[in-house]
N, CA, C and O atoms as a GROMACS GRO file, in nm:
protein
  516
    1MET      N    1  -3.231 -15.939 -10.524
    1MET     CA    2  -3.199 -15.804 -10.590
    1MET      C    3  -3.251 -15.717 -10.485
    1MET      O    4  -3.195 -15.611 -10.455
    2GLY      N    5  -3.392 -15.775 -10.409
    2GLY     CA    6  -3.456 -15.702 -10.295
    2GLY      C    7  -3.577 -15.638 -10.339
    2GLY      O    8  -3.671 -15.689 -10.400
    3LYS      N    9  -3.557 -15.460 -10.278
    3LYS     CA   10  -3.699 -15.421 -10.366
    3LYS      C   11  -3.695 -15.353 -10.438
    3LYS      O   12  -3.599 -15.278 -10.451
    4VAL      N   13  -3.783 -15.352 -10.503
    4VAL     CA   14  -3.829 -15.251 -10.655
    4VAL      C   15  -3.834 -15.099 -10.632
    4VAL      O   16  -3.899 -15.045 -10.542
    5SER      N   17  -3.754 -15.033 -10.728
    5SER     CA   18  -3.808 -14.919 -10.734
    5SER      C   19  -3.896 -14.827 -10.877
    5SER      O   20  -3.892 -14.828 -11.000
    6TYR      N   21  -3.954 -14.772 -10.792
    6TYR     CA   22  -4.074 -14.730 -10.951
    6TYR      C   23  -4.069 -14.584 -10.917
    6TYR      O   24  -4.110 -14.526 -10.817
    7GLU      N   25  -3.975 -14.514 -11.085
    7GLU     CA   26  -4.010 -14.432 -11.109
    7GLU      C   27  -4.096 -14.343 -11.256
    7GLU      O   28  -4.054 -14.357 -11.371
    8TYR      N   29  -4.212 -14.259 -11.224
    8TYR     CA   30  -4.287 -14.259 -11.366
    8TYR      C   31  -4.194 -14.263 -11.461
    8TYR      O   32  -4.070 -14.258 -11.459
    9HIS      N   33  -4.307 -14.279 -11.576
    9HIS     CA   34  -4.188 -14.269 -11.700
    9HIS      C   35  -4.278 -14.206 -11.828
    9HIS      O   36  -4.238 -14.099 -11.873
   10HIS      N   37  -4.377 -14.258 -11.878
   10HIS     CA   38  -4.498 -14.201 -11.924
   10HIS      C   39  -4.626 -14.284 -11.897
   10HIS      O   40  -4.625 -14.391 -11.836
   11MET      N   41  -4.760 -14.212 -11.958
   11MET     CA   42  -4.869 -14.306 -11.952
   11MET      C   43  -4.923 -14.284 -12.094
   11MET      O   44  -4.920 -14.175 -12.150
   12GLY      N   45  -4.993 -14.437 -12.168
   12GLY     CA   46  -5.037 -14.440 -12.310
   12GLY      C   47  -5.159 -14.479 -12.270
   12GLY      O   48  -5.192 -14.566 -12.190
   13ILE      N   49  -5.240 -14.382 -12.353
   13ILE     CA   50  -5.386 -14.414 -12.360
   13ILE      C   51  -5.427 -14.450 -12.497
   13ILE      O   52  -5.388 -14.389 -12.598
   14PRO      N   53  -5.526 -14.575 -12.496
   14PRO     CA   54  -5.575 -14.653 -12.666
   14PRO      C   55  -5.673 -14.519 -12.715
   14PRO      O   56  -5.741 -14.461 -12.631
   15THR      N   57  -5.672 -14.489 -12.821
   15THR     CA   58  -5.764 -14.412 -12.885
   15THR      C   59  -5.808 -14.485 -13.032
   15THR      O   60  -5.754 -14.586 -13.078
   16LYS      N   61  -5.895 -14.424 -13.080
   16LYS     CA   62  -5.936 -14.455 -13.216
   16LYS      C   63  -5.898 -14.343 -13.301
   16LYS      O   64  -5.889 -14.375 -13.420
   17VAL      N   65  -5.873 -14.215 -13.274
   17VAL     CA   66  -5.886 -14.137 -13.369
   17VAL      C   67  -5.710 -14.090 -13.398
   17VAL      O   68  -5.612 -14.086 -13.324
   18LYS      N   69  -5.731 -14.063 -13.535
   18LYS     CA   70  -5.550 -14.081 -13.573
   18LYS      C   71  -5.499 -13.942 -13.509
   18LYS      O   72  -5.572 -13.843 -13.519
   19LYS      N   73  -5.353 -13.931 -13.433
   19LYS     CA   74  -5.312 -13.824 -13.405
   19LYS      C   75  -5.196 -13.766 -13.496
   19LYS      O   76  -5.159 -13.834 -13.591
   20GLU      N   77  -5.142 -13.653 -13.473
   20GLU     CA   78  -5.070 -13.604 -13.545
   20GLU      C   79  -4.956 -13.648 -13.501
   20GLU      O   80  -4.946 -13.631 -13.379
   21GLY      N   81  -4.822 -13.720 -13.572
   21GLY     CA   82  -4.743 -13.734 -13.558
   21GLY      C   83  -4.715 -13.895 -13.519
   21GLY      O   84  -4.618 -13.936 -13.455
   22GLU      N   85  -4.845 -13.990 -13.583
   22GLU     CA   86  -4.811 -14.127 -13.499
   22GLU      C   87  -4.724 -14.212 -13.598
   22GLU      O   88  -4.735 -14.195 -13.720
   23ARG      N   89  -4.648 -14.293 -13.549
   23ARG     CA   90  -4.549 -14.386 -13.588
   23ARG      C   91  -4.619 -14.496 -13.559
   23ARG      O   92  -4.680 -14.513 -13.453
   24TYR      N   93  -4.611 -14.594 -13.675
   24TYR     CA   94  -4.644 -14.741 -13.694
   24TYR      C   95  -4.556 -14.820 -13.672
   24TYR      O   96  -4.440 -14.801 -13.711
   25SER      N   97  -4.607 -14.955 -13.584
   25SER     CA   98  -4.514 -15.045 -13.570
   25SER      C   99  -4.571 -15.141 -13.589
   25SER      O  100  -4.665 -15.177 -13.519
   26SER      N  101  -4.517 -15.218 -13.709
   26SER     CA  102  -4.583 -15.322 -13.831
   26SER      C  103  -4.579 -15.457 -13.726
   26SER      O  104  -4.653 -15.553 -13.744
   27THR      N  105  -4.489 -15.448 -13.624
   27THR     CA  106  -4.500 -15.599 -13.544
   27THR      C  107  -4.600 -15.593 -13.419
   27THR      O  108  -4.622 -15.689 -13.345
   28PHE      N  109  -4.658 -15.464 -13.407
   28PHE     CA  110  -4.783 -15.493 -13.326
   28PHE      C  111  -4.891 -15.415 -13.377
   28PHE      O  112  -4.982 -15.384 -13.300
   29LYS      N  113  -4.892 -15.374 -13.513
   29LYS     CA  114  -5.038 -15.323 -13.557
   29LYS      C  115  -5.080 -15.236 -13.509
   29LYS      O  116  -5.201 -15.224 -13.494
   30MET      N  117  -4.943 -15.096 -13.443
   30MET     CA  118  -5.025 -15.030 -13.366
   30MET      C  119  -4.945 -14.871 -13.408
   30MET      O  120  -4.829 -14.870 -13.449
   31TYR      N  121  -5.013 -14.765 -13.392
   31TYR     CA  122  -4.977 -14.677 -13.418
   31TYR      C  123  -4.958 -14.597 -13.270
   31TYR      O  124  -5.044 -14.598 -13.182
   32THR      N  125  -4.812 -14.520 -13.258
   32THR     CA  126  -4.841 -14.442 -13.126
   32THR      C  127  -4.742 -14.292 -13.119
   32THR      O  128  -4.626 -14.268 -13.152
   33THR      N  129  -4.815 -14.235 -13.078
   33THR     CA  130  -4.748 -14.099 -13.054
   33THR      C  131  -4.640 -14.067 -13.029
   33THR      O  132  -4.576 -14.171 -13.045
   34LYS      N  133  -4.541 -13.956 -12.986
   34LYS     CA  134  -4.387 -13.963 -12.948
   34LYS      C  135  -4.416 -13.940 -12.815
   34LYS      O  136  -4.305 -13.894 -12.792
   35GLY      N  137  -4.461 -13.935 -12.730
   35GLY     CA  138  -4.487 -13.872 -12.611
   35GLY      C  139  -4.422 -13.738 -12.563
   35GLY      O  140  -4.412 -13.707 -12.444
   36HIS      N  141  -4.390 -13.679 -12.642
   36HIS     CA  142  -4.274 -13.570 -12.582
   36HIS      C  143  -4.319 -13.475 -12.522
   36HIS      O  144  -4.238 -13.394 -12.478
   37ASN      N  145  -4.457 -13.452 -12.502
   37ASN     CA  146  -4.551 -13.349 -12.425
   37ASN      C  147  -4.486 -13.377 -12.249
   37ASN      O  148  -4.461 -13.487 -12.201
   38GLY      N  149  -4.471 -13.237 -12.176
   38GLY     CA  150  -4.442 -13.260 -12.076
   38GLY      C  151  -4.502 -13.363 -11.946
   38GLY      O  152  -4.463 -13.371 -11.830
   39HIS      N  153  -4.586 -13.420 -12.002
   39HIS     CA  154  -4.601 -13.543 -11.878
   39HIS      C  155  -4.593 -13.699 -11.978
   39HIS      O  156  -4.641 -13.812 -11.962
   40ARG      N  157  -4.515 -13.639 -12.074
   40ARG     CA  158  -4.508 -13.778 -12.160
   40ARG      C  159  -4.578 -13.904 -12.144
   40ARG      O  160  -4.527 -14.010 -12.106
   41VAL      N  161  -4.745 -13.875 -12.187
   41VAL     CA  162  -4.844 -13.832 -12.259
   41VAL      C  163  -4.815 -13.940 -12.414
   41VAL      O  164  -4.744 -13.892 -12.502
   42GLN      N  165  -4.878 -14.088 -12.432
   42GLN     CA  166  -4.852 -14.154 -12.546
   42GLN      C  167  -4.987 -14.174 -12.601
   42GLN      O  168  -5.068 -14.227 -12.525
   43TRP      N  169  -5.021 -14.146 -12.706
   43TRP     CA  170  -5.166 -14.203 -12.748
   43TRP      C  171  -5.142 -14.351 -12.863
   43TRP      O  172  -5.056 -14.346 -12.951
   44HIS      N  173  -5.209 -14.440 -12.848
   44HIS     CA  174  -5.193 -14.560 -12.907
   44HIS      C  175  -5.306 -14.631 -12.999
   44HIS      O  176  -5.380 -14.712 -12.944
   45ARG      N  177  -5.320 -14.607 -13.115
   45ARG     CA  178  -5.428 -14.700 -13.225
   45ARG      C  179  -5.390 -14.778 -13.270
   45ARG      O  180  -5.280 -14.785 -13.326
   46PHE      N  181  -5.490 -14.881 -13.255
   46PHE     CA  182  -5.421 -15.032 -13.306
   46PHE      C  183  -5.530 -15.098 -13.386
   46PHE      O  184  -5.651 -15.092 -13.363
   47GLU      N  185  -5.475 -15.156 -13.475
   47GLU     CA  186  -5.530 -15.194 -13.585
   47GLU      C  187  -5.610 -15.349 -13.565
   47GLU      O  188  -5.567 -15.407 -13.466
   48GLU      N  189  -5.734 -15.437 -13.651
   48GLU     CA  190  -5.732 -15.572 -13.646
   48GLU      C  191  -5.643 -15.629 -13.634
   48GLU      O  192  -5.560 -15.621 -13.725
   49GLY      N  193  -5.620 -15.698 -13.541
   49GLY     CA  194  -5.502 -15.817 -13.562
   49GLY      C  195  -5.412 -15.791 -13.491
   49GLY      O  196  -5.300 -15.841 -13.503
   50CYS      N  197  -5.454 -15.682 -13.380
   50CYS     CA  198  -5.294 -15.658 -13.328
   50CYS      C  199  -5.289 -15.762 -13.235
   50CYS      O  200  -5.392 -15.812 -13.190
   51PRO      N  201  -5.123 -15.815 -13.188
   51PRO     CA  202  -5.178 -15.923 -13.147
   51PRO      C  203  -5.100 -15.916 -12.966
   51PRO      O  204  -5.050 -16.008 -12.901
   52LEU      N  205  -5.119 -15.774 -12.930
   52LEU     CA  206  -5.138 -15.744 -12.787
   52LEU      C  207  -5.238 -15.788 -12.728
   52LEU      O  208  -5.331 -15.823 -12.800
   53HIS      N  209  -5.256 -15.804 -12.554
   53HIS     CA  210  -5.356 -15.828 -12.490
   53HIS      C  211  -5.468 -15.732 -12.496
   53HIS      O  212  -5.458 -15.613 -12.524
   54PRO      N  213  -5.576 -15.795 -12.467
   54PRO     CA  214  -5.742 -15.661 -12.512
   54PRO      C  215  -5.690 -15.554 -12.430
   54PRO      O  216  -5.686 -15.440 -12.476
   55LEU      N  217  -5.634 -15.593 -12.266
   55LEU     CA  218  -5.664 -15.502 -12.182
   55LEU      C  219  -5.540 -15.395 -12.219
   55LEU      O  220  -5.551 -15.278 -12.183
   56ILE      N  221  -5.414 -15.444 -12.299
   56ILE     CA  222  -5.334 -15.350 -12.344
   56ILE      C  223  -5.395 -15.216 -12.407
   56ILE      O  224  -5.387 -15.100 -12.366
   57GLN      N  225  -5.480 -15.286 -12.557
   57GLN     CA  226  -5.583 -15.205 -12.665
   57GLN      C  227  -5.649 -15.158 -12.599
   57GLN      O  228  -5.677 -15.058 -12.666
   58SER      N  229  -5.722 -15.146 -12.478
   58SER     CA  230  -5.870 -15.086 -12.489
   58SER      C  231  -5.850 -14.993 -12.323
   58SER      O  232  -5.934 -14.907 -12.298
   59THR      N  233  -5.764 -15.013 -12.245
   59THR     CA  234  -5.744 -14.951 -12.085
   59THR      C  235  -5.581 -14.891 -12.123
   59THR      O  236  -5.492 -14.949 -12.185
   60ALA      N  237  -5.582 -14.715 -12.044
   60ALA     CA  238  -5.472 -14.678 -12.031
   60ALA      C  239  -5.395 -14.710 -11.943
   60ALA      O  240  -5.458 -14.722 -11.838
   61HIS      N  241  -5.280 -14.731 -11.931
   61HIS     CA  242  -5.197 -14.776 -11.875
   61HIS      C  243  -5.062 -14.627 -11.792
   61HIS      O  244  -5.049 -14.507 -11.814
   62VAL      N  245  -5.011 -14.697 -11.724
   62VAL     CA  246  -4.947 -14.593 -11.674
   62VAL      C  247  -4.766 -14.672 -11.672
   62VAL      O  248  -4.744 -14.785 -11.628
   63ALA      N  249  -4.671 -14.590 -11.723
   63ALA     CA  250  -4.549 -14.730 -11.713
   63ALA      C  251  -4.410 -14.642 -11.647
   63ALA      O  252  -4.369 -14.531 -11.678
   64PHE      N  253  -4.361 -14.736 -11.547
   64PHE     CA  254  -4.225 -14.674 -11.447
   64PHE      C  255  -4.111 -14.752 -11.492
   64PHE      O  256  -4.123 -14.870 -11.525
   65LYS      N  257  -3.981 -14.679 -11.496
   65LYS     CA  258  -3.870 -14.755 -11.497
   65LYS      C  259  -3.845 -14.807 -11.383
   65LYS      O  260  -3.828 -14.718 -11.300
   66VAL      N  261  -3.831 -14.946 -11.325
   66VAL     CA  262  -3.836 -15.035 -11.224
   66VAL      C  263  -3.612 -15.075 -11.253
   66VAL      O  264  -3.541 -15.056 -11.352
   67ASN      N  265  -3.582 -15.124 -11.128
   67ASN     CA  266  -3.435 -15.118 -11.143
   67ASN      C  267  -3.406 -15.303 -11.194
   67ASN      O  268  -3.301 -15.355 -11.232
   68SER      N  269  -3.566 -15.375 -11.172
   68SER     CA  270  -3.558 -15.478 -11.180
   68SER      C  271  -3.650 -15.569 -11.237
   68SER      O  272  -3.703 -15.652 -11.164
   69ILE      N  273  -3.682 -15.564 -11.382
   69ILE     CA  274  -3.819 -15.586 -11.441
   69ILE      C  275  -3.861 -15.765 -11.341
   69ILE      O  276  -3.969 -15.805 -11.299
   70ASP      N  277  -3.739 -15.822 -11.337
   70ASP     CA  278  -3.746 -15.960 -11.301
   70ASP      C  279  -3.867 -15.955 -11.172
   70ASP      O  280  -3.976 -16.012 -11.170
   71GLU      N  281  -3.806 -15.867 -11.070
   71GLU     CA  282  -3.802 -15.815 -10.920
   71GLU      C  283  -4.008 -15.788 -10.955
   71GLU      O  284  -4.110 -15.845 -10.916
   72ALA      N  285  -3.976 -15.673 -11.044
   72ALA     CA  286  -4.119 -15.590 -11.076
   72ALA      C  287  -4.265 -15.709 -11.090
   72ALA      O  288  -4.376 -15.700 -11.037
   73ILE      N  289  -4.218 -15.802 -11.170
   73ILE     CA  290  -4.332 -15.873 -11.227
   73ILE      C  291  -4.330 -16.032 -11.137
   73ILE      O  292  -4.387 -16.138 -11.164
   74LYS      N  293  -4.242 -15.997 -11.024
   74LYS     CA  294  -4.291 -16.170 -10.981
   74LYS      C  295  -4.417 -16.152 -10.869
   74LYS      O  296  -4.449 -16.088 -10.769
   75GLY      N  297  -4.464 -16.255 -10.961
   75GLY     CA  298  -4.632 -16.258 -10.852
   75GLY      C  299  -4.747 -16.229 -10.929
   75GLY      O  300  -4.861 -16.275 -10.921
   76LYS      N  301  -4.693 -16.139 -11.014
   76LYS     CA  302  -4.794 -16.077 -11.070
   76LYS      C  303  -4.864 -16.111 -11.199
   76LYS      O  304  -4.792 -16.149 -11.291
   77LYS      N  305  -4.984 -16.103 -11.217
   77LYS     CA  306  -5.028 -16.128 -11.380
   77LYS      C  307  -4.954 -16.063 -11.457
   77LYS      O  308  -4.942 -15.941 -11.444
   78VAL      N  309  -4.873 -16.151 -11.578
   78VAL     CA  310  -4.824 -16.100 -11.717
   78VAL      C  311  -4.870 -16.093 -11.796
   78VAL      O  312  -4.914 -16.200 -11.836
   79ILE      N  313  -4.898 -15.979 -11.876
   79ILE     CA  314  -4.968 -15.936 -11.994
   79ILE      C  315  -4.906 -15.916 -12.114
   79ILE      O  316  -4.970 -15.905 -12.219
   80LEU      N  317  -4.754 -15.908 -12.107
   80LEU     CA  318  -4.648 -15.876 -12.176
   80LEU      C  319  -4.543 -15.959 -12.147
   80LEU      O  320  -4.460 -15.915 -12.068
   81ALA      N  321  -4.529 -16.051 -12.186
   81ALA     CA  322  -4.351 -16.114 -12.107
   81ALA      C  323  -4.254 -15.970 -12.168
   81ALA      O  324  -4.274 -15.873 -12.241
   82PRO      N  325  -4.133 -16.035 -12.080
   82PRO     CA  326  -4.049 -15.931 -12.117
   82PRO      C  327  -3.957 -15.976 -12.202
   82PRO      O  328  -3.923 -16.092 -12.224
   83TYR      N  329  -3.908 -15.847 -12.260
   83TYR     CA  330  -3.859 -15.822 -12.432
   83TYR      C  331  -3.784 -15.714 -12.469
   83TYR      O  332  -3.831 -15.608 -12.428
   84PHE      N  333  -3.666 -15.703 -12.545
   84PHE     CA  334  -3.671 -15.558 -12.539
   84PHE      C  335  -3.675 -15.536 -12.700
   84PHE      O  336  -3.616 -15.584 -12.796
   85PRO      N  337  -3.792 -15.421 -12.674
   85PRO     CA  338  -3.839 -15.339 -12.812
   85PRO      C  339  -3.683 -15.262 -12.854
   85PRO      O  340  -3.674 -15.229 -12.972
   86ILE      N  341  -3.612 -15.245 -12.801
   86ILE     CA  342  -3.511 -15.124 -12.865
   86ILE      C  343  -3.367 -15.219 -12.779
   86ILE      O  344  -3.370 -15.305 -12.692
   87GLU      N  345  -3.291 -15.176 -12.829
   87GLU     CA  346  -3.145 -15.218 -12.738
   87GLU      C  347  -3.080 -15.137 -12.622
   87GLU      O  348  -3.042 -15.020 -12.625
   88ASN      N  349  -3.076 -15.250 -12.491
   88ASN     CA  350  -3.089 -15.149 -12.357
   88ASN      C  351  -3.202 -15.142 -12.287
   88ASN      O  352  -3.214 -15.120 -12.167
   89PHE      N  353  -3.295 -15.164 -12.376
   89PHE     CA  354  -3.485 -15.092 -12.306
   89PHE      C  355  -3.555 -15.216 -12.316
   89PHE      O  356  -3.611 -15.256 -12.418
   90ARG      N  357  -3.548 -15.295 -12.170
   90ARG     CA  358  -3.618 -15.421 -12.141
   90ARG      C  359  -3.800 -15.382 -12.054
   90ARG      O  360  -3.845 -15.334 -11.950
   91VAL      N  361  -3.847 -15.443 -12.185
   91VAL     CA  362  -4.043 -15.414 -12.124
   91VAL      C  363  -4.088 -15.512 -12.059
   91VAL      O  364  -4.040 -15.625 -12.073
   92ALA      N  365  -4.195 -15.483 -11.968
   92ALA     CA  366  -4.274 -15.622 -11.924
   92ALA      C  367  -4.423 -15.557 -11.878
   92ALA      O  368  -4.419 -15.472 -11.789
   93MET      N  369  -4.539 -15.589 -11.930
   93MET     CA  370  -4.644 -15.531 -11.889
   93MET      C  371  -4.725 -15.650 -11.778
   93MET      O  372  -4.700 -15.769 -11.795
   94VAL      N  373  -4.809 -15.615 -11.681
   94VAL     CA  374  -4.906 -15.716 -11.582
   94VAL      C  375  -4.996 -15.633 -11.609
   94VAL      O  376  -5.010 -15.555 -11.703
   95GLU      N  377  -5.086 -15.669 -11.475
   95GLU     CA  378  -5.211 -15.669 -11.481
   95GLU      C  379  -5.235 -15.655 -11.322
   95GLU      O  380  -5.211 -15.743 -11.239
   96ILE      N  381  -5.286 -15.532 -11.297
   96ILE     CA  382  -5.298 -15.472 -11.200
   96ILE      C  383  -5.448 -15.421 -11.149
   96ILE      O  384  -5.510 -15.330 -11.203
   97GLU      N  385  -5.484 -15.478 -11.066
   97GLU     CA  386  -5.631 -15.462 -11.091
   97GLU      C  387  -5.749 -15.403 -11.135
   97GLU      O  388  -5.833 -15.321 -11.097
   98GLY      N  389  -5.720 -15.494 -11.253
   98GLY     CA  390  -5.793 -15.470 -11.402
   98GLY      C  391  -5.774 -15.388 -11.462
   98GLY      O  392  -5.860 -15.356 -11.544
   99ALA      N  393  -5.618 -15.288 -11.448
   99ALA     CA  394  -5.536 -15.242 -11.521
   99ALA      C  395  -5.418 -15.259 -11.546
   99ALA      O  396  -5.343 -15.289 -11.453
  100PRO      N  397  -5.360 -15.244 -11.702
  100PRO     CA  398  -5.251 -15.251 -11.742
  100PRO      C  399  -5.139 -15.181 -11.677
  100PRO      O  400  -5.156 -15.060 -11.660
  101VAL      N  401  -5.034 -15.229 -11.640
  101VAL     CA  402  -4.877 -15.142 -11.614
  101VAL      C  403  -4.766 -15.215 -11.698
  101VAL      O  404  -4.764 -15.331 -11.740
  102GLU      N  405  -4.656 -15.095 -11.714
  102GLU     CA  406  -4.563 -15.121 -11.788
  102GLU      C  407  -4.459 -15.089 -11.690
  102GLU      O  408  -4.448 -14.986 -11.623
  103TYR      N  409  -4.370 -15.209 -11.692
  103TYR     CA  410  -4.227 -15.131 -11.662
  103TYR      C  411  -4.148 -15.208 -11.760
  103TYR      O  412  -4.150 -15.315 -11.821
  104ILE      N  413  -4.064 -15.079 -11.742
  104ILE     CA  414  -3.938 -15.056 -11.785
  104ILE      C  415  -3.831 -15.106 -11.738
  104ILE      O  416  -3.843 -15.141 -11.621
  105GLU      N  417  -3.697 -15.130 -11.799
  105GLU     CA  418  -3.550 -15.140 -11.728
  105GLU      C  419  -3.459 -15.138 -11.826
  105GLU      O  420  -3.452 -15.218 -11.919
  106THR      N  421  -3.367 -15.019 -11.797
  106THR     CA  422  -3.306 -14.962 -11.913
  106THR      C  423  -3.179 -14.875 -11.826
  106THR      O  424  -3.176 -14.837 -11.709
  107SER      N  425  -3.084 -14.863 -11.932
  107SER     CA  426  -2.952 -14.797 -11.914
  107SER      C  427  -2.932 -14.716 -11.924
  107SER      O  428  -2.840 -14.657 -11.867
  108LEU      N  429  -3.064 -14.636 -12.064
  108LEU     CA  430  -3.081 -14.576 -12.189
  108LEU      C  431  -3.092 -14.397 -12.100
  108LEU      O  432  -3.109 -14.375 -11.981
  109SER      N  433  -3.081 -14.336 -12.171
  109SER     CA  434  -3.047 -14.156 -12.148
  109SER      C  435  -3.246 -14.144 -12.133
  109SER      O  436  -3.310 -14.246 -12.156
  110GLU      N  437  -3.306 -14.037 -12.102
  110GLU     CA  438  -3.442 -14.058 -12.153
  110GLU      C  439  -3.382 -13.969 -12.300
  110GLU      O  440  -3.437 -14.033 -12.389
  111ASP      N  441  -3.320 -13.886 -12.353
  111ASP     CA  442  -3.265 -13.842 -12.478
  111ASP      C  443  -3.247 -13.939 -12.553
  111ASP      O  444  -3.270 -13.941 -12.674
  112GLU      N  445  -3.187 -14.065 -12.458
  112GLU     CA  446  -3.164 -14.184 -12.612
  112GLU      C  447  -3.326 -14.267 -12.643
  112GLU      O  448  -3.383 -14.306 -12.745
  113ILE      N  449  -3.357 -14.267 -12.500
  113ILE     CA  450  -3.497 -14.343 -12.507
  113ILE      C  451  -3.609 -14.259 -12.610
  113ILE      O  452  -3.660 -14.329 -12.697
  114TRP      N  453  -3.647 -14.125 -12.604
  114TRP     CA  454  -3.759 -14.077 -12.681
  114TRP      C  455  -3.646 -14.066 -12.833
  114TRP      O  456  -3.701 -14.069 -12.943
  115ASN      N  457  -3.536 -14.058 -12.827
  115ASN     CA  458  -3.502 -14.055 -12.976
  115ASN      C  459  -3.538 -14.141 -13.134
  115ASN      O  460  -3.461 -14.230 -13.170
  116GLU      N  461  -3.648 -14.108 -13.210
  116GLU     CA  462  -3.676 -14.183 -13.267
  116GLU      C  463  -3.579 -14.251 -13.371
  116GLU      O  464  -3.632 -14.350 -13.423
  117LYS      N  465  -3.439 -14.222 -13.420
  117LYS     CA  466  -3.343 -14.289 -13.437
  117LYS      C  467  -3.310 -14.424 -13.390
  117LYS      O  468  -3.283 -14.521 -13.461
  118LYS      N  469  -3.314 -14.420 -13.281
  118LYS     CA  470  -3.286 -14.566 -13.188
  118LYS      C  471  -3.330 -14.642 -13.223
  118LYS      O  472  -3.278 -14.753 -13.235
  119HIS      N  473  -3.498 -14.595 -13.266
  119HIS     CA  474  -3.558 -14.697 -13.300
  119HIS      C  475  -3.569 -14.775 -13.392
  119HIS      O  476  -3.621 -14.887 -13.390
  120GLN      N  477  -3.515 -14.713 -13.490
  120GLN     CA  478  -3.530 -14.728 -13.645
  120GLN      C  479  -3.462 -14.886 -13.673
  120GLN      O  480  -3.339 -14.889 -13.668
  121GLY      N  481  -3.512 -14.977 -13.693
  121GLY     CA  482  -3.464 -15.106 -13.715
  121GLY      C  483  -3.475 -15.214 -13.584
  121GLY      O  484  -3.411 -15.318 -13.567
  122SER      N  485  -3.569 -15.157 -13.508
  122SER     CA  486  -3.603 -15.230 -13.344
  122SER      C  487  -3.651 -15.295 -13.380
  122SER      O  488  -3.686 -15.293 -13.498
  123VAL      N  489  -3.684 -15.400 -13.286
  123VAL     CA  490  -3.825 -15.515 -13.279
  123VAL      C  491  -3.928 -15.457 -13.296
  123VAL      O  492  -4.006 -15.510 -13.375
  124ILE      N  493  -3.970 -15.333 -13.232
  124ILE     CA  494  -4.114 -15.277 -13.254
  124ILE      C  495  -4.124 -15.166 -13.407
  124ILE      O  496  -4.217 -15.127 -13.479
  125TYR      N  497  -3.991 -15.147 -13.405
  125TYR     CA  498  -4.015 -15.055 -13.541
  125TYR      C  499  -3.917 -15.114 -13.657
  125TYR      O  500  -3.825 -15.047 -13.704
  126PRO      N  501  -3.952 -15.272 -13.704
  126PRO     CA  502  -3.852 -15.320 -13.785
  126PRO      C  503  -3.820 -15.272 -13.934
  126PRO      O  504  -3.725 -15.299 -14.007
  127GLN      N  505  -3.944 -15.183 -13.956
  127GLN     CA  506  -3.899 -15.126 -14.127
  127GLN      C  507  -3.781 -14.998 -14.105
  127GLN      O  508  -3.751 -14.951 -13.996
  128ASN      N  509  -3.750 -14.976 -14.180
  128ASN     CA  510  -3.660 -14.873 -14.180
  128ASN      C  511  -3.725 -14.683 -14.278
  128ASN      O  512  -3.723 -14.643 -14.394
  129ASP      N  513  -3.769 -14.625 -14.148
  129ASP     CA  514  -3.849 -14.504 -14.171
  129ASP      C  515  -3.742 -14.432 -14.236
  129ASP      O  516  -3.761 -14.317 -14.276
   0.00000   0.00000   0.00000
């Protein structure tokens, strides 16, 4: 595949404070805000027993859209193995210098990515809201 291209997608910040508009993921025992603000900042609140890596639960992360997750994670410490939280949207997270970094490989438009209806019944949000 060659060179990986990186495009800023969003930032996720852990919090212990309940935020307006949170959505619950029973898969990860976490709450996430929509990220609809101008800079796509999302807040993540984690319940006890969350299966995600402790670094993801404690440290802010930046997310990039990449042309190849497999190339992007090559040689890096993977803290969340590649998976599809929603259809046509593949995600992985790595640790870089002590910070989590998320990679997203997708053919979805931004409207499709941020559309909550697209998430219903997905791996990350299996409950039907």
